[in-house]
C-alpha positions as CSV (number, residue, x, y, z in Angstrom):
1,M,0.0,0.0,0.0
2,A,1.7,3.2,-1.2
3,T,1.3,6.4,0.8
4,T,1.4,9.8,-0.8
5,K,3.9,12.2,0.6
6,K,2.2,15.4,1.7
7,R,3.4,18.4,-0.3
8,I,4.3,21.2,2.0
9,G,5.4,24.6,0.6
10,I,6.7,27.7,2.2
11,Y,6.1,31.1,0.8
12,P,8.5,33.6,2.5
13,G,8.2,37.4,2.5
14,T,7.5,40.4,4.6
15,F,3.9,40.9,3.4
16,D,3.8,44.4,4.8
17,P,1.1,44.7,3.6
18,I,-0.1,41.6,1.7
19,T,-1.0,42.7,-1.9
20,N,-3.1,41.4,-4.7
21,G,0.1,40.1,-6.2
22,H,0.8,38.0,-3.1
23,I,-2.8,36.7,-3.1
24,D,-2.3,35.7,-6.7
25,I,0.9,33.7,-5.9
26,I,-0.7,32.1,-2.9
27,R,-3.8,31.0,-4.9
28,R,-1.6,29.5,-7.6
29,A,0.8,27.9,-5.0
30,L,-2.2,26.2,-3.3
31,T,-2.8,24.3,-6.5
32,L,0.7,22.8,-6.2
33,V,0.9,21.9,-2.5
34,D,-1.3,20.4,0.1
35,H,-0.3,22.8,2.8
36,L,1.2,26.3,2.3
37,V,3.0,28.0,5.1
38,V,3.1,31.7,4.5
39,A,6.3,32.6,6.4
40,I,6.4,36.2,7.5
41,G,10.0,37.5,7.8
42,I,10.9,39.3,11.0
43,N,13.9,41.6,10.8
44,A,14.9,43.2,14.1
45,S,16.6,46.1,12.2
46,K,13.4,47.0,10.4
47,T,10.2,48.5,11.7
48,P,7.2,47.3,9.6
49,M,4.1,49.3,9.1
50,L,1.9,46.4,10.4
51,T,2.7,44.1,13.3
52,F,3.3,40.4,12.7
53,E,-0.1,39.6,14.2
54,E,-1.8,42.1,11.9
55,R,-0.1,40.7,8.8
56,A,-0.8,37.1,9.8
57,A,-4.5,37.9,10.4
58,L,-4.8,39.7,7.1
59,I,-3.1,36.8,5.3
60,E,-5.4,34.2,6.9
61,A,-8.5,36.3,6.3
62,E,-7.7,36.8,2.6
63,A,-6.1,33.4,1.8
64,G,-8.0,31.1,4.1
65,P,-11.2,31.0,1.9
66,V,-9.0,30.4,-1.2
67,A,-7.3,27.5,0.5
68,K,-10.6,26.0,1.7
69,K,-12.1,26.3,-1.8
70,L,-9.0,24.5,-3.3
71,G,-9.0,21.8,-0.6
72,A,-5.6,22.8,0.7
73,K,-4.4,24.0,4.1
74,I,-2.8,27.4,4.7
75,S,-1.0,28.7,7.8
76,T,1.2,31.6,8.8
77,A,4.4,31.6,10.8
78,S,7.2,33.9,11.6
79,F,10.9,33.4,10.7
80,S,14.0,35.5,11.3
81,G,16.8,33.3,9.9
82,L,17.4,31.4,6.7
83,V,14.4,30.4,4.6
84,V,15.8,26.9,4.2
85,D,15.9,26.6,8.0
86,A,12.3,27.8,8.2
87,A,11.4,25.3,5.5
88,D,12.9,22.5,7.6
89,A,11.1,23.7,10.7
90,H,7.8,23.4,8.9
91,G,8.5,20.2,7.0
92,A,8.4,22.0,3.7
93,N,10.0,20.5,0.7
94,V,9.2,23.4,-1.6
95,I,10.0,27.1,-1.4
96,I,7.6,29.2,-3.4
97,R,8.9,32.5,-4.9
98,G,7.0,35.0,-7.0
99,L,8.8,36.7,-9.8
100,R,7.8,40.2,-11.0
101,G,10.5,40.5,-13.7
102,A,14.1,40.1,-14.7
103,V,15.5,41.9,-11.7
104,D,13.7,39.5,-9.3
105,Y,14.8,36.5,-11.5
106,E,18.5,37.5,-11.3
107,Y,18.4,37.8,-7.5
108,E,16.3,34.7,-7.0
109,V,18.5,32.4,-9.1
110,Q,21.4,33.2,-6.9
111,M,19.4,32.4,-3.8
112,V,18.3,29.1,-5.3
113,G,21.9,28.1,-5.8
114,M,22.8,29.0,-2.2
115,N,19.7,27.4,-0.8
116,R,20.4,24.2,-2.7
117,V,23.9,23.9,-1.2
118,M,22.6,24.5,2.3
119,N,19.6,22.2,2.0
120,P,19.4,20.0,-1.2
121,K,16.1,18.4,0.0
122,V,14.2,21.6,-0.6
123,E,13.3,22.7,-4.1
124,T,12.4,26.2,-5.2
125,V,9.5,26.9,-7.5
126,F,9.1,30.2,-9.3
127,L,5.7,31.5,-10.1
128,A,5.7,34.4,-12.5
129,A,3.5,37.3,-11.5
130,S,0.3,37.6,-13.5
131,P,0.4,40.6,-15.9
132,E,-2.2,42.5,-13.9
133,T,-0.1,42.2,-10.7
134,Q,3.5,42.2,-11.8
135,F,4.1,45.9,-11.0
136,I,2.7,45.7,-7.4
137,S,5.1,45.8,-4.5
138,S,4.4,46.3,-0.8
139,T,7.0,49.1,-0.7
140,L,5.1,51.0,-3.4
141,V,1.8,50.4,-1.7
142,R,3.1,51.8,1.6
143,Q,4.6,54.8,-0.3
144,I,1.4,55.6,-2.2
145,A,-0.7,55.2,1.0
146,S,1.6,57.5,3.0
147,M,1.3,60.2,0.4
148,G,-2.5,60.0,0.5
149,G,-2.9,58.0,-2.7
150,D,-5.5,55.4,-3.6
151,I,-4.2,51.9,-2.9
152,S,-7.5,50.1,-3.6
153,P,-6.3,48.7,-7.0
154,F,-3.3,47.0,-5.4
155,V,-4.6,45.4,-2.1
156,P,-7.8,43.6,-0.9
157,K,-10.3,45.9,0.7
158,R,-9.7,44.8,4.3
159,V,-5.9,45.4,3.8
160,E,-6.6,48.9,2.4
161,K,-8.7,49.7,5.5
162,K,-6.0,48.4,7.9
163,V,-3.2,50.3,6.2
164,M,-5.2,53.6,6.0
165,A,-6.3,53.2,9.7
166,R,-2.6,52.7,10.7
167,L,-1.5,55.8,8.8
168,A,-4.4,57.9,10.3
169,N,-3.4,56.7,13.8
170,T,0.3,57.4,13.1
171,N,-0.5,60.9,11.8
172,R,-2.7,61.6,14.8
173,N,0.1,60.7,17.2
174,K,2.7,63.0,15.5
């Protein structure tokens, strides 16, 4: 009797905030794995706009229904070290990476080589950004929002509300 190995993927990033591009990659990754761990990077030298808990809640709220519809499982976790170590910690055998263009590709190919040396059991899968999301980045979303711009084309509605509320609260406290 053969048993099927569970396919566990890890999708690392800062997700500050999660964008429509991230949601697109998550949706597509969920068709490739049984369980996707969205690993939120924590860097002690950086101060994110949203807390880890806020980012995790937004990811679960936006991606949870997608996972359920596809019959897959999704979870969030934090990590602060190497992605290959985070993959090991969660039993992942696949690292999912989204590519927006050639610049992302050049950087990611180097990382794949390094990761393969550090942990040859973990494979990296690149998912090219969909044309309608390839220009979206969390950094640009934060910049547009901080300048009073409309971020609604780039993020889900609940994310827009959270980001705008955070900025309003920050501006009130200045």
